[in-house]
MITIDO-578302 format. One line per field, with one value per residue (C-alpha): chain; residue in one letter; x, y, z. Coordinates in Angstrom, 1 decimal, always signed. Each point is the difference from the previous one (the first is absolute). Example, Ala and Ser with C-alpha at 12.3 -4.5 7.8 and 13.67 -1.06 7.14 Angstrom:
<rs>
kette: A,A $
rest: A,S $
xx: +12.3,+1.4 $
yy: -4.5,+3.4 $
zz: +7.8,-0.7 $
</rs>
This chain:
<rs>
kette: A,A,A,A,A,A,A,A,A,A,A,A,A,A,A,A,A,A,A,A,A,A,A,A,A,A,A,A,A,A,A,A,A,A,A,A,A,A,A,A,A,A,A,A,A,A,A,A,A,A,A,A,A,A,A,A,A,A,A,A,A,A,A,A,A,A,A,A,A,A,A,A,A,A,A,A,A,A,A,A,A,A,A,A,A,A,A,A,A,A,A,A,A,A,A,A,A,A,A,A,A,A,A,A,A,A,A,A,A,A,A,A,A,A,A,A,A,A,A,A,A,A,A,A,A,A,A,A,A,A,A,A,A,A,A,A,A,A,A,A,A,A,A,A,A,A,A,A,A,A,A,A,A,A,A,A,A,A,A,A,A,A,A,A,A,A,A,A,A,A,A,A,A,A,A,A,A,A,A,A,A,A,A,A,A,A,A,A,A,A,A,A,A,A,A,A,A,A,A,A,A,A,A,A,A,A,A,A,A,A,A,A,A,A,A,A,A,A,A,A,A,A,A,A,A,A,A,A,A,A,A,A,A,A,A,A,A,A,A,A,A,A,A,A,A,A,A,A,A,A,A,A,A,A,A,A,A,A,A,A,A,A,A,A,A,A,A,A,A,A,A,A,A,A,A,A,A,A,A,A,A,A,A,A,A,A,A,A,A,A,A,A,A,A,A,A,A,A,A,A,A,A,A,A,A,A,A,A,A,A,A,A,A,A,A,A,A,A,A,A,A,A,A,A,A,A,A,A,A,A,A,A,A,A,A,A,A,A,A,A,A,A,A,A,A,A,A,A,A,A,A,A,A,A,A,A,A,A,A,A,A,A,A,A,A,A,A,A,A,A,A,A,A,A,A,A,A,A,A,A,A,A,A,A,A,A,A,A,A,A,A,A,A,A,A,A,A,A,A,A,A,A,A,A,A,A,A,A,A,A,A,A,A,A,A,A,A,A,A,A,A,A,A,A,A,A,A,A,A,A,A,A,A,A,A,A,A,A,A,A,A,A,A,A,A,A,A,A,A,A,A,A,A,A,A,A,A,A,A,A,A,A,A,A,A,A,A,A,A,A,A,A,A,A,A,A,A,A,A,A,A,A,A,A,A,A,A,A,A,A,A,A,A,A,A,A,A,A,A,A,A,A,A,A,A,A,A,A,A,A,A,A,A,A,A,A,A,A,A,A,A,A,A,A,A,A,A,A,A,A,A,A,A,A,A,A,A,A,A,A,A,A,A,A,A,A,A,A,A,A,A,A,A,A,A,A,A,A,A,A,A,A,A,A,A,A,A,A,A,A,A,A,A,A,A,A,A,A,A,A,A,A,A,A,A,A,A,A,A,A,A,A,A,A,A,A,A,A,A,A,A,A,A,A,A,A,A,A,A,A $
rest: M,G,L,R,A,K,L,P,I,T,F,L,A,L,L,T,A,S,I,L,A,V,S,A,I,Y,L,N,R,M,L,G,L,M,A,Q,G,V,M,R,S,A,D,R,C,G,K,E,V,F,E,Q,V,R,L,A,L,A,N,S,G,T,A,P,P,A,E,A,L,R,D,N,A,A,L,Q,T,A,I,R,S,A,V,A,F,S,A,Y,V,V,Y,L,R,V,E,A,L,D,G,R,V,L,V,G,S,D,T,V,P,E,P,K,E,A,A,D,E,R,T,I,L,P,I,S,D,L,E,R,I,T,S,S,D,W,P,L,R,L,L,P,A,L,W,S,D,H,I,Y,E,S,S,R,P,I,E,I,N,G,N,P,F,G,S,I,K,V,G,V,S,T,G,L,M,A,N,Q,V,R,R,T,T,E,T,V,G,L,I,A,L,T,A,I,T,I,T,M,I,A,A,L,V,V,S,D,L,I,L,R,R,V,V,V,V,T,S,S,M,E,K,L,A,A,G,N,T,E,V,N,L,E,V,A,G,S,D,E,L,S,N,L,A,D,K,F,N,L,L,S,R,R,I,R,A,E,R,N,R,W,E,T,E,R,G,G,I,F,N,A,L,R,S,I,Q,D,L,L,L,L,I,D,S,D,G,V,L,L,F,A,N,S,E,A,Q,E,L,L,G,L,P,T,G,G,V,S,E,G,K,P,L,R,L,L,L,G,A,D,H,P,L,M,Q,L,I,G,P,A,L,A,A,G,T,E,V,R,D,V,A,F,E,I,G,D,R,F,D,R,R,R,Y,L,V,S,A,L,S,L,G,Q,G,R,E,S,A,G,L,L,V,V,M,R,D,L,E,Q,V,R,E,L,E,T,V,V,D,Q,S,S,R,L,A,R,L,G,S,L,L,S,G,V,A,H,Q,I,R,T,P,L,N,V,M,T,L,Q,L,E,L,L,R,Q,D,F,E,A,G,R,D,P,E,A,R,I,G,R,V,S,H,E,I,A,R,L,A,K,A,I,D,A,L,M,R,F,M,R,P,E,K,L,K,C,D,D,L,A,V,N,D,L,L,Q,E,I,G,S,Q,I,A,A,P,N,I,R,V,E,Y,R,L,D,R,S,M,P,P,I,K,A,D,R,D,L,L,S,E,A,L,R,N,M,I,N,N,A,V,E,A,M,P,D,G,G,V,V,T,L,A,T,T,R,V,D,G,A,S,I,Q,I,E,I,K,D,T,G,R,G,I,H,P,E,N,L,E,K,I,Y,N,L,Y,F,T,T,K,E,G,G,S,G,L,G,L,S,L,A,L,R,A,I,D,L,H,G,G,S,V,Q,V,N,S,S,I,G,A,G,T,T,F,K,I,Q,L,P,T,A,N,G,A,A,F,A,S,A,V,A $
xx: +174.0,-0.3,-2.7,+2.0,-0.4,-3.4,-1.8,+0.9,-0.4,-3.4,-1.0,+1.4,-1.7,-3.4,+0.2,+1.5,-2.8,-2.6,+1.7,+0.2,-3.6,-1.2,+2.1,-1.3,-3.6,+0.5,+1.8,-2.6,-2.8,+1.8,+0.4,-3.7,-1.0,+2.2,-1.4,-3.5,+0.7,+1.1,-3.1,-2.3,+1.6,-0.5,-3.6,-0.9,+1.4,-1.8,-3.3,+0.5,+0.8,-2.9,-2.4,+1.3,-0.3,-3.6,-0.8,+1.8,-1.9,-3.3,+0.6,+1.4,-3.3,+0.2,+3.8,+1.9,+1.1,+3.7,-0.1,-2.1,+2.6,+3.0,-1.5,-1.2,+2.2,-1.4,+1.1,+3.5,+0.2,-1.1,+2.6,+2.9,-1.1,-0.1,+3.5,+1.4,-1.4,+0.3,+3.4,+0.0,-2.0,+2.4,-2.5,-3.8,-1.8,-3.2,+0.4,-2.3,-0.5,+2.7,+2.5,-0.1,+0.5,-3.0,+1.1,+2.9,+2.6,+2.9,+2.5,-1.7,+2.6,-0.7,-0.9,+3.0,+2.4,-1.4,+0.4,+3.6,+0.9,-1.7,-2.6,-3.5,-1.6,-3.7,-0.9,-1.6,+3.5,+0.6,-3.3,+0.8,+3.4,-1.5,-2.6,+2.6,+0.7,+3.8,+1.9,+2.0,-1.4,-0.6,+3.7,+1.2,-3.1,+0.6,+3.8,+0.5,-2.0,-3.0,-3.0,-3.4,-2.9,-3.7,-2.7,-3.7,-2.3,-2.3,-3.4,-2.5,-3.5,+1.2,+2.6,+3.8,+1.6,+3.4,+1.9,+1.6,+3.7,+1.7,+3.8,+1.5,+3.7,+1.8,+3.1,-1.0,-0.4,+3.1,+2.3,-2.5,-0.2,+3.8,+0.2,-2.7,+1.7,+3.4,-1.5,-1.8,+3.2,+2.1,-2.4,-0.1,+3.8,+0.3,-2.5,+1.8,+3.4,-1.5,-1.6,+3.3,+1.8,-2.8,+0.0,+3.7,-0.2,-3.1,+1.4,+3.3,-1.8,-2.1,+2.8,+2.7,-1.4,-1.0,+3.7,+0.9,-2.4,+1.2,+3.7,-0.8,-1.9,+3.0,+2.3,-2.4,-0.2,+3.8,+0.2,+0.8,-1.2,-0.6,-2.0,-1.9,-2.1,-0.6,-2.7,-1.2,-3.6,-3.3,-1.3,-0.2,+3.7,+1.0,-2.5,+1.6,+3.4,-1.2,-1.4,+3.3,+2.1,-2.3,+0.4,+3.7,+0.3,-2.2,+2.0,+3.2,-1.4,-1.3,+3.3,+1.9,-2.3,+0.2,+3.8,-0.1,-2.4,+1.8,+3.3,-1.7,-1.6,+3.3,+1.8,-2.7,+0.3,+3.8,-0.3,-2.2,+1.9,-2.1,+1.0,-2.0,-0.5,-2.2,-1.0,-2.1,-2.7,+2.5,+2.3,+2.6,+1.8,-0.6,+1.6,+1.8,+1.4,+3.5,-1.1,-1.8,+3.0,+2.3,-2.1,-1.0,+3.4,-1.4,+2.5,+0.2,+0.2,-3.4,+1.4,-2.8,-2.8,-1.9,+0.8,-2.3,+0.2,-0.2,+3.1,+1.9,-1.0,-0.7,-3.3,+0.7,+0.7,-2.4,-1.1,-1.0,-2.0,-1.8,-0.8,-0.1,-3.5,-1.2,+1.3,-1.5,-3.4,-0.2,-0.4,+1.7,+2.2,+0.0,+2.2,+1.4,+3.1,+2.9,+3.6,+3.1,+3.6,+2.1,-0.2,+2.5,-1.5,-3.8,-2.1,-3.8,-2.0,-3.6,-0.9,-3.0,-0.6,-2.5,-1.8,+0.5,-3.5,-3.3,-0.4,+1.8,+0.6,+2.5,+3.0,+2.3,+1.0,+1.7,+1.9,+0.8,+2.3,+0.3,+2.8,-1.8,+3.1,-0.2,-3.7,+0.6,+2.7,-2.4,-2.8,+2.4,+1.0,-3.7,-0.9,+2.8,-1.0,-3.6,+1.1,+2.3,-2.9,-2.2,+2.7,+0.4,-3.7,+0.1,+3.0,-1.8,-2.8,+2.5,+1.6,-3.3,-0.7,+3.4,+0.0,-3.4,+1.1,+3.3,-1.8,-2.3,+2.8,+2.0,-3.0,-0.7,+3.7,-0.2,-3.1,+1.6,+2.9,-2.5,-1.8,+3.2,+0.8,-3.5,+0.1,-3.0,-0.5,+1.8,-1.9,-2.5,+2.8,+2.2,-3.0,-0.6,+3.6,+0.0,-3.1,+1.6,+3.2,-2.1,-1.8,+3.4,+1.3,-3.1,+0.6,+3.6,-0.9,-2.4,+2.6,+2.6,-2.5,-0.7,+3.6,+1.6,+1.4,-2.0,+1.6,-2.6,-0.6,-1.4,-1.6,-2.7,-3.3,-3.4,-1.7,-3.5,+0.3,+1.4,-2.9,-2.6,+1.7,-0.1,-3.6,-1.3,+1.3,-2.2,-2.6,-1.6,-3.8,-1.8,+3.3,+0.0,+3.2,-0.1,+2.9,+0.9,+3.2,+1.9,+0.4,+3.0,+1.9,+3.6,+1.7,+2.3,+3.1,-0.8,+0.3,-3.3,-0.1,+1.0,-2.3,-2.8,+0.2,-0.1,-3.0,-1.8,+0.5,-1.4,-3.0,-0.7,+0.0,-2.6,-2.2,+0.3,-1.0,-3.4,-1.5,-3.5,+1.0,+0.9,+2.0,+3.8,+1.1,+3.4,+1.2,+3.1,+1.2,+3.0,+1.4,+2.6,+2.6,+2.0,-2.6,-3.4,-2.6,-1.9,-3.2,-1.6,-3.3,-2.6,-3.4,+0.7,+0.0,+3.1,+3.0,-0.1,+2.1,+2.2,+0.9,+0.9,+3.7,+0.3,-1.3,+3.5,+1.6,+1.2,-2.4,-2.7,-3.5,-3.5,-1.4,-0.5,+2.6,+1.9,+3.8,+0.6,+2.4,-2.1,+0.2,+3.6,+1.2,-2.0,+1.6,+3.4,-0.5,-1.2,+3.1,+2.2,-1.5,+0.7,-3.7,-2.2,-3.4,-2.7,-3.1,-3.3,-2.7,-3.3,-2.0,-3.0,+1.1,+2.9,+3.7,+2.1,+3.6,+2.0,+3.2,+2.4,+2.7,+2.7,+0.2,+3.8,+2.1,-0.3,+3.5,+1.2,-2.4,+1.2,+3.6,-0.9,-1.6,+2.7 $
yy: +55.2,-3.3,-2.6,-2.2,+2.8,+1.3,-3.4,-0.9,+3.7,+0.2,-3.4,+0.9,+3.4,-1.4,-2.8,+2.4,+2.5,-2.9,-1.2,+3.5,+0.7,-3.2,+0.6,+3.6,-1.2,-2.7,+2.3,+2.7,-2.6,-1.1,+3.6,+0.7,-3.0,+1.2,+3.5,-1.2,-2.2,+3.2,+1.9,-2.9,-0.3,+3.7,-0.2,-3.1,+1.4,+3.3,-1.8,-2.2,+3.0,+2.0,-2.7,-0.1,+3.9,-0.3,-2.6,+2.0,+3.2,-1.9,-1.4,+3.2,+1.2,+3.6,+0.0,+2.4,-1.8,+0.7,-1.5,-2.9,-0.8,+0.5,-2.2,-2.8,-3.1,-1.9,+2.9,+0.1,-3.8,+0.1,+2.7,-1.9,-3.2,+1.6,+1.4,-3.2,-2.4,+2.2,-0.3,+3.5,+2.2,+2.0,+2.1,+0.4,+2.8,+1.9,+3.7,+2.9,+2.8,+2.1,-2.8,-1.3,-3.8,-1.4,-3.6,-1.8,-2.7,+0.0,+0.7,+3.1,+2.6,+3.6,+2.1,+2.3,-2.9,-1.9,+3.1,+0.4,-3.7,-0.7,+1.4,-1.4,-0.3,-0.3,-3.5,+1.5,+0.6,-3.8,-0.7,+2.5,-1.6,-3.5,+1.0,+1.6,-1.5,+0.6,-3.2,-0.3,+3.2,-1.7,-1.0,+3.3,+0.1,-3.5,-0.1,+1.8,+0.7,+2.4,+0.5,+0.5,+1.1,-0.7,+2.1,-1.0,+2.7,-0.4,+1.8,+0.2,+0.9,+1.2,+2.3,-0.6,-1.3,-1.2,-2.6,-3.4,+0.2,-3.2,+0.2,-2.8,-0.3,-1.5,-0.6,-3.6,-0.8,+1.9,-3.0,-2.2,+2.5,+0.1,-3.8,-0.3,+2.6,-1.7,-3.4,+1.3,+1.8,-3.1,-2.1,+2.6,+0.2,-3.8,-0.1,+2.7,-1.8,-3.3,+1.9,+1.6,-3.4,-1.5,+2.9,-0.3,-3.8,+0.2,+3.0,-1.8,-3.1,+2.1,+2.4,-2.6,-0.9,+3.6,+0.9,-2.6,+1.6,+3.5,-0.9,-1.6,+3.2,+2.1,-2.2,+0.4,+3.7,+0.2,-1.4,-3.7,-1.8,-3.4,+0.0,-3.1,-0.1,-3.3,+0.1,-3.4,-0.7,+0.5,+3.2,+3.6,+0.7,-3.1,+1.1,+3.5,-1.6,-1.7,+3.2,+1.7,-2.5,+0.5,+3.7,-0.3,-2.0,+2.5,+2.9,-1.7,-0.5,+3.6,+1.3,-1.9,+1.2,+3.6,-0.1,-1.2,+2.7,+2.6,-0.9,+0.2,+3.3,+1.5,-1.3,+1.5,+3.3,+0.0,-0.5,+3.1,+3.0,+2.5,+0.9,-2.0,+0.3,-2.2,+1.6,-1.4,+1.9,+1.2,+1.5,-2.8,-0.8,-3.6,+0.0,+2.3,-1.0,+0.9,+3.0,+1.5,-0.7,+1.7,+3.1,+0.5,-0.9,-2.9,-2.6,-3.1,-3.7,+0.1,+2.3,+2.6,-2.5,-0.1,+3.6,+3.0,+1.8,+3.4,-0.9,-1.1,+3.0,+2.7,+1.7,+2.9,-2.2,+0.9,-3.6,-0.2,+3.2,-1.6,-3.5,+0.8,+1.5,-2.8,-2.6,+1.7,+0.4,-3.3,+1.7,-0.4,+2.3,-0.4,+1.5,+2.9,+1.8,-0.1,+1.4,-1.3,+0.9,+3.2,+3.1,-1.2,-3.5,-0.1,-2.8,-0.1,-3.1,-0.9,-1.4,-2.2,-1.4,-2.9,-1.2,-3.7,-0.2,+1.9,+3.3,+0.7,-3.7,-0.1,-2.3,+2.5,+1.7,-1.1,+3.0,+0.1,+2.7,+0.2,+2.0,+2.6,+0.3,-3.7,+0.4,+2.9,-2.0,-2.9,+2.2,+1.6,-3.5,-1.1,+3.3,-0.4,-3.6,+1.1,+2.7,-2.5,-2.4,+2.7,+1.0,-3.5,-0.3,+3.3,-1.1,-3.2,+2.1,+2.1,-3.1,-1.1,+3.3,-0.1,-3.7,+0.2,+2.7,-1.7,-3.3,+1.7,+1.8,-3.2,-1.6,+2.9,+0.1,-3.6,+0.6,+3.0,-2.1,-2.5,+2.9,+1.2,-3.4,-0.3,+3.5,+1.2,+3.6,+0.4,+3.1,-1.7,-1.9,+3.0,+2.0,-2.8,+0.0,+3.8,-0.3,-2.6,+2.2,+2.9,-2.2,-1.2,+3.6,+1.0,-2.9,+1.0,+3.6,-1.0,-2.2,+2.8,+2.4,-2.5,-0.9,+3.4,+1.3,+2.9,+2.8,+1.0,+3.7,-0.4,+2.9,+0.4,-1.3,+0.3,-3.3,+1.2,+3.0,-2.3,-2.5,+2.8,+1.5,-3.4,-0.7,+3.3,-0.8,-3.1,+0.9,-3.4,+0.0,-1.7,-0.1,+1.5,+0.7,-0.3,+1.1,-1.3,+1.9,+0.2,+3.8,-0.7,-1.6,+1.3,+0.9,-2.7,+0.3,-1.1,+0.8,+1.7,-0.7,-3.7,-0.8,+2.0,-2.0,-3.3,+1.0,+1.4,-3.4,-1.9,+2.4,-0.2,-3.8,+0.3,+2.3,-2.3,-3.0,+1.7,+0.5,+0.3,+2.5,-0.3,+1.4,+0.6,+0.4,+1.7,-0.3,+0.7,-1.3,+0.4,-3.5,+0.9,+2.7,-1.2,-0.6,+0.9,-2.0,+1.0,-2.0,+0.0,-1.9,-0.5,-1.8,-1.6,-3.5,-1.1,-2.1,-3.7,-1.9,-1.6,+3.5,+1.6,-1.2,+1.2,+3.5,+1.5,-1.9,+2.2,-0.1,-2.0,+1.3,-1.2,+3.1,+0.2,+2.4,+0.2,+0.3,-1.9,+2.7,+2.1,-2.2,-1.1,+3.6,+0.9,-2.9,+1.1,+3.6,-1.2,-2.3,+3.0,+1.8,-3.0,-0.8,-3.1,-0.9,-2.4,-0.9,-1.6,-0.7,-1.9,-0.8,+2.4,+1.8,+2.2,+0.3,+1.8,+1.0,+0.9,+1.9,+0.5,+2.7,+1.0,+3.5,-0.1,+2.0,-1.5,+0.7,-3.3,-1.9,+2.0,-0.9,-3.6,-0.2,+2.0 $
zz: +160.9,-1.7,-0.1,+2.5,+2.6,-1.0,+0.2,+3.7,+1.1,-1.5,+1.4,+3.5,-0.1,-0.7,+2.6,+2.6,-0.6,+0.4,+3.3,+1.4,-0.9,+1.6,+3.1,+0.3,-0.3,+2.6,+2.5,-0.6,+0.8,+3.2,+1.2,-0.7,+2.1,+2.8,-0.1,-0.1,+3.1,+1.8,-1.0,+0.8,+3.5,+0.7,-1.3,+2.1,+3.2,-0.5,-0.5,+3.1,+2.2,-1.5,+1.0,+3.6,+0.1,-1.1,+2.7,+2.7,-0.9,-0.1,+3.6,+1.5,+1.4,+1.2,+0.3,-2.4,-3.2,+0.6,+3.5,-1.2,-2.7,+2.3,+2.7,-2.3,+0.6,-3.0,-2.3,+1.4,-0.3,-3.6,-0.8,+1.6,-1.7,-3.4,+0.4,+1.5,-2.7,-3.1,-1.8,-1.3,+2.6,+2.2,+1.8,+0.3,+1.9,+0.3,-0.1,+0.8,-2.5,+1.7,-0.4,+3.6,+0.2,+1.8,-0.1,-1.8,-0.1,+2.5,-2.9,-1.2,-0.7,+1.1,-3.0,+0.3,+0.5,-3.0,-2.1,+1.2,-0.7,-3.3,-2.4,+0.3,-3.5,-0.7,-1.2,-3.1,-1.3,+0.1,-1.6,-2.8,-0.6,+0.0,-2.7,-2.2,-3.5,+0.3,+0.6,+3.2,+1.4,+3.3,+0.4,+1.6,+2.2,+1.4,-0.1,+3.3,+3.2,-0.6,+2.3,-1.7,+2.1,-0.7,+1.6,+0.7,+1.3,+3.1,+0.2,+2.9,-0.9,-3.4,+1.5,-0.5,+3.2,-0.9,-2.1,+0.1,-1.1,-1.2,-0.8,-2.1,-0.7,-3.1,+2.1,+0.7,-3.7,-1.2,+0.5,-1.8,-2.9,-0.2,+0.0,-2.6,-2.2,+0.3,-0.8,-3.1,-1.1,+0.5,-2.0,-2.8,+0.0,-0.2,-2.8,-1.9,+0.4,-1.2,-2.9,-0.9,-0.1,-2.0,-2.4,-0.6,-0.6,-2.3,-2.0,-0.4,-1.4,-2.3,-1.1,-0.6,-3.4,-0.7,+0.5,-2.6,-2.4,+0.8,-0.5,-3.3,-1.0,+0.9,-2.1,-2.9,+0.4,+0.2,-3.5,+0.5,-3.1,+1.7,+3.2,+1.1,+3.2,+1.8,+2.8,+1.3,+0.7,-1.9,+1.6,-1.4,+0.4,-2.1,-2.7,+0.2,-0.5,-3.2,-1.3,+0.9,-1.9,-3.0,+0.3,+0.3,-3.3,-1.8,+1.3,-1.1,-3.5,-0.2,+1.3,-2.7,-2.7,+1.4,+0.0,-3.7,-1.0,+2.0,-1.8,-3.4,+0.8,+1.2,-3.1,-2.2,+1.9,-0.4,-3.8,-0.3,-1.3,+2.0,+3.5,+2.6,+3.7,+2.2,+3.3,+2.8,+1.9,+2.6,-2.7,+0.3,-3.2,-1.0,-3.5,-2.4,-3.4,-1.0,-2.1,+3.1,+2.2,-2.4,-0.5,+3.6,+1.4,+2.1,+1.5,-2.2,+1.0,+1.9,+2.7,-0.6,+0.1,+3.3,+0.9,-0.1,-3.4,+1.8,+1.9,-3.2,-2.1,+2.6,+0.8,-2.4,-3.0,-2.9,-0.4,+3.7,-0.3,-3.0,+1.4,+3.7,+0.0,-2.3,+2.4,+3.1,-1.7,-1.8,-3.4,-3.3,-2.1,-3.8,-2.7,+2.0,-1.5,+2.3,-0.2,+1.7,-0.1,+0.4,-2.1,-2.5,-0.5,+0.6,-1.4,-0.3,+1.0,-0.1,+3.5,+0.9,+3.5,-0.2,+3.1,+1.0,+1.5,+0.4,+1.9,+3.2,+0.6,-2.8,+0.4,-1.5,-3.3,-3.2,-1.3,-3.7,-1.4,-3.8,-1.7,-2.2,-2.2,-0.9,-0.6,-2.4,-1.8,-0.4,-1.2,-2.6,-1.2,-0.2,-1.8,-2.5,-0.6,-0.6,-2.5,-1.8,-0.3,-1.4,-2.4,-1.2,-0.7,-1.8,-2.1,-0.9,-1.5,-1.9,-1.4,-1.3,-1.6,-1.8,-0.9,-1.8,-2.6,-0.6,-0.7,-2.4,-1.8,-0.4,-1.6,-2.3,-1.1,-0.9,-2.0,-1.6,-1.2,-1.6,-1.7,-1.5,-1.4,-1.4,-1.4,+2.1,+1.2,+3.4,+1.1,+2.3,+1.7,+0.5,+1.4,+2.6,+1.0,+0.4,+2.2,+2.3,+0.2,+1.1,+2.6,+1.3,+0.2,+2.0,+2.4,+0.4,+0.6,+2.7,+1.6,-0.1,+1.5,+2.8,+0.6,-0.4,+3.3,+1.3,+1.9,+2.5,+0.7,+3.5,+1.8,+2.7,-1.4,+1.5,-0.9,+0.8,-2.4,-2.8,+0.4,-0.1,-3.1,-1.9,+1.2,-1.2,-3.5,-0.4,-2.6,-0.6,+0.3,+2.9,+2.0,+3.5,+1.9,+3.8,+2.3,+3.4,+0.6,+3.3,+0.6,+2.3,-2.8,-0.1,-3.3,-1.5,-2.1,-3.6,-3.7,-0.7,-3.8,+0.3,+3.0,-1.6,-3.2,+2.0,+2.0,-3.1,-1.8,+3.0,+0.3,-3.7,+0.2,+2.8,-2.2,-3.0,+2.2,+0.5,-3.6,+1.4,+2.7,+3.7,+2.8,+0.3,+3.6,+0.7,+3.6,+1.9,+3.4,+2.2,+0.6,+2.5,+0.5,-3.1,-2.7,-1.4,-1.9,-3.2,-0.8,-3.4,-0.1,-2.7,-0.2,-3.4,-1.4,+1.9,-1.1,-0.5,+2.5,-2.7,-1.3,+3.3,-0.2,-3.6,+0.2,+0.5,-2.8,-2.9,-2.9,+1.9,-0.6,-0.1,-1.6,-3.7,-1.5,+3.3,+0.1,+3.2,+1.2,+2.5,+3.1,-0.8,-0.2,+3.1,+2.0,-1.3,+1.2,+3.5,+0.2,-0.8,+3.0,+2.3,+0.3,-0.5,-1.5,+1.2,-2.0,+1.1,-2.5,-0.1,-3.1,-0.1,+3.1,-1.2,+0.5,+2.7,-0.5,+3.2,-0.6,+2.9,-0.3,+2.5,+1.4,+0.0,-2.4,-3.5,-1.0,+1.4,-2.3,-3.1,+0.7,+0.5,-3.5,-1.8 $
</rs>
């Protein structure tokens, strides 16, 4: 029901209720006055007859009271006058205690005949109805002819003698009650009719401009970009029209901006290589890029958008079983492995369902599916690039180690030629050249050792046992070894000798970094199902920040008499096992090496290096 119907109906209902209430109150008041007139008439006649009875008994002398009353002309005259001149009294009589009528009006019905014709009610019933709080309770009592009887007792010398019975009838006022009721009803009906017409006219005048505002609102809600509302006048509705026009302009500007941003977002989503799905809170697909459409078999050309994803994929689809609970609960799913395809061509994806809101009031989900095969290929490229970069820095150190002896030998040979021409002893020059040749050979031997392909002899290796074995061989004074080993650590596939040498070199470096003593901590941790982590931590002097990027360079060392080969060879051994090394160091707080190794078969890494 619209406002056009609600307003006149409400207005009419309120006024009708008021008119009916006023009419009922007025009619109830009139009926009360009529009933009180009946009761007063009965009471007055009863009192007048009682006074005549008293005088008749007082003047009776020695005659019996019944005969005195029956023969008293004044009493009979008073009774006839009361019945004749009272509008509502129909009979008046004096009865003995046994019910015999001693004296009464000429129209007094016999008791049996009266009982046969109509029921005589006590006047107390009319008094009770009149005093009731219920409206219009008197209407049934006064609408038709009813006889109500009042009774006044007569006593002689304190002893009951009889009673005065006065019967009043409502038949004479029934027509008046009907006419009054009809008049009040007609007035009420006329007032209601006038009120209805007035309500329709007033509501039409009020709602005519409201309808204009409503229709403009409907146009704006339907998507019309240009809606102007014109309402004449200077009242509240005209002010509302001005506000509406301002709102319309703002909505048009915001809609244009939203369309531009929406297009930009969708273009950005289409350019992403990952598979993307945008779902609203009801599970309806709003957007799917071409990669997602191709993988999931969704109709292209925008046909699938606007349809429930459950209907497009089926309730049993693995993707629906993954994101369905998240959509229902308003939660998120992050980085969950997911397989799709048949048994001959199955591909693994990493699925994340990100909420587009907060809690259960989420606006929907953004589903991102990343191909793990592409991720692995990218990680391989990054790993290879990192290794090539490390190899380049190592080779730059080797070039420096080779160039320096060559420069010295070139200089010494030139000086040796000058010594021959001058006839001086060449022994010193020849000895210097021999020393540089030996130095050059040593550098080349180290390079060959570093670059020589290793054929790994991989076997099951318990890393915890290997660390405890190396730690037990530390004999430096004031050095304490602490172990934090994960006892659930699985064995890995590794070349025991090569990995043992690498770990021993790194642990020896940690011991040498604490000449005054300290603590070496050896720890192991399971990173995930495919790799483990070894941690070597000391409390030594630490490494200067400018040297952190050089510690793996071949021949780089900050120790007096050091060869600069230990960490380089250790890094090479870990690379051969497909692992990685991270280092964290603070001056005065110590250094921590974190070595991550795969638990997969090491044969693949050996073949990659060969």
